[in-house]
C-alpha positions in Angstrom: 32.8 2.2 14.4 30.4 0.3 16.6 29.2 -2.9 14.9 25.5 -2.2 15.6 25.8 1.3 14.1 27.6 0.0 11.1 24.9 -2.7 10.6 22.2 -0.1 10.9 23.8 2.3 8.4 24.4 -0.6 5.9 20.8 -1.7 6.2 19.5 1.9 5.8 21.7 2.3 2.7 20.3 -0.9 1.2 16.7 0.3 1.9 17.4 3.7 0.2 19.0 1.9 -2.8 15.9 -0.3 -3.2 13.6 2.6 -2.9 15.5 4.5 -5.5 15.6 1.4 -7.8 11.8 1.0 -7.4 11.3 4.6 -8.1 13.3 4.4 -11.3 11.4 1.3 -12.4 8.0 3.0 -11.7 9.1 5.9 -14.0 9.9 3.4 -16.7 13.6 3.9 -16.6 14.5 0.2 -17.3 17.8 -1.2 -18.6 16.5 -3.5 -21.3 19.9 -5.2 -21.6 19.7 -6.5 -18.0 16.0 -7.7 -18.2 15.7 -11.3 -17.4 12.8 -13.5 -18.5 12.5 -16.7 -16.5 10.4 -19.6 -17.6 8.6 -21.3 -14.6 7.1 -24.7 -15.2 3.7 -25.4 -13.7 2.5 -28.7 -12.3 -1.0 -27.6 -11.5 -2.3 -25.2 -14.1 -5.5 -24.5 -12.1 -3.5 -22.7 -9.4 -2.0 -20.1 -11.8 -4.2 -19.8 -14.8 -6.4 -17.1 -13.1 -3.4 -15.1 -12.1 -0.9 -15.4 -15.0 -0.8 -16.1 -18.7 0.0 -19.8 -19.0 1.6 -21.2 -22.1 2.3 -24.7 -23.2 5.8 -26.0 -24.1 5.4 -28.9 -26.6 9.0 -30.1 -26.3 8.8 -30.5 -22.5 5.1 -31.3 -22.6 4.4 -29.0 -19.7 2.7 -25.7 -19.0 4.7 -22.7 -18.0 4.5 -18.9 -17.4 7.1 -16.3 -17.8 8.3 -14.1 -15.1 10.2 -11.0 -16.0 12.8 -9.3 -13.7 13.6 -5.7 -14.7 16.5 -3.6 -13.5 16.7 0.2 -13.5 19.2 2.1 -15.5 22.5 3.0 -13.7 22.6 6.6 -12.8 24.7 8.6 -10.4 23.4 10.4 -7.3 23.7 13.7 -9.1 21.8 12.5 -12.1 19.1 11.1 -9.7 18.8 14.5 -7.9 18.5 16.2 -11.3 15.8 13.7 -12.4 13.8 14.5 -9.3 13.5 18.2 -10.3 11.6 17.2 -13.5 9.1 14.7 -12.1 5.6 15.9 -11.8 4.1 15.9 -8.3 1.6 13.1 -9.2 4.5 10.8 -10.1 6.3 11.5 -6.8 3.3 10.8 -4.6 1.3 8.1 -6.5 -0.6 6.7 -3.5 -2.2 9.9 -2.3 -5.5 8.3 -3.1 -5.0 5.8 -0.2 -5.1 8.5 2.4 -8.1 10.1 0.6 -10.0 6.8 0.7 -9.2 6.5 4.5 -10.5 10.1 5.0 -13.7 9.3 3.2 -14.1 6.2 5.3 -13.5 8.2 8.5 -16.2 10.7 7.5 -18.7 7.9 6.8 -18.0 6.4 10.2 -18.6 9.8 11.8 -22.0 10.1 10.2 -22.9 6.5 11.0 -21.8 7.1 14.6 -23.9 10.2 15.0 -27.0 8.4 13.6 -26.5 5.5 16.0 -26.0 7.9 18.9 -29.2 9.8 18.2 -31.1 6.6 17.6 -29.8 5.1 20.9 -30.9 8.2 22.8 -34.3 8.1 21.3 -34.7 4.4 21.9 -33.5 4.7 25.4 -36.1 7.4 26.2 -39.1 6.0 24.3 -38.9 2.2 24.7 -39.3 0.0 27.7 -36.3 -2.4 27.0 -33.5 0.0 27.5 -31.0 -2.6 26.2 -31.6 -1.7 22.6 -31.0 2.0 23.1 -28.0 1.5 25.4 -26.5 -0.9 22.8 -26.8 1.7 20.1 -25.1 4.3 22.3 -22.3 1.9 23.2 -21.8 1.0 19.5 -21.7 4.7 18.5 -19.1 5.4 21.2 -17.0 2.4 19.9 -17.2 3.9 16.4 -16.0 7.3 17.7 -13.0 5.6 19.4 -12.3 3.7 16.2 -12.3 6.9 14.3 -9.4 8.1 16.4 -7.4 5.1 15.3 -8.3 5.7 11.6 -7.1 9.3 11.9 -3.8 8.0 13.3 -3.6 5.5 10.5 -4.2 8.3 7.9 -1.3 10.2 9.4 0.9 7.1 9.2 0.0 6.5 5.6 0.7 10.1 4.6 4.0 10.2 6.4 5.1 6.9 4.9 4.2 8.1 1.4 6.1 11.4 2.0 9.2 9.6 3.3 9.2 7.1 0.4 9.3 9.9 -2.1 12.1 11.9 -0.4 
């Protein structure tokens, strides 16, 4: 086998394995016997106290926080395929709201762009300094162009979410 092809296949297998493990963890299928709790000592408590629960170890006279590493249960490919049959759709596609937020943003941009376009036309016709009206028209055209990129980004997000779940 070609070494590049072999490397690509191995990398893809590793990605699929990590996706599957993350999916099992998100469903709460955790192997408690493999869970590792690591104690991380902190020199500067101010950096981590807003992010993590910091405790004090009297024997070491230092602050620390605990970081837990969880591992999914070991299941075969057949068991995983059987599991996928019983997962509700909202568990398979948990980030559908991301594309919905982008769609709402896209609609808001559209309304704002139309308002600017109409305002620009009115200002260009009614005012002596045409620069204000022309600026509004150029800004609205820029927003229309940006909407095209947002639509493309929505498609990318939806396809990524669909591929992650398959």
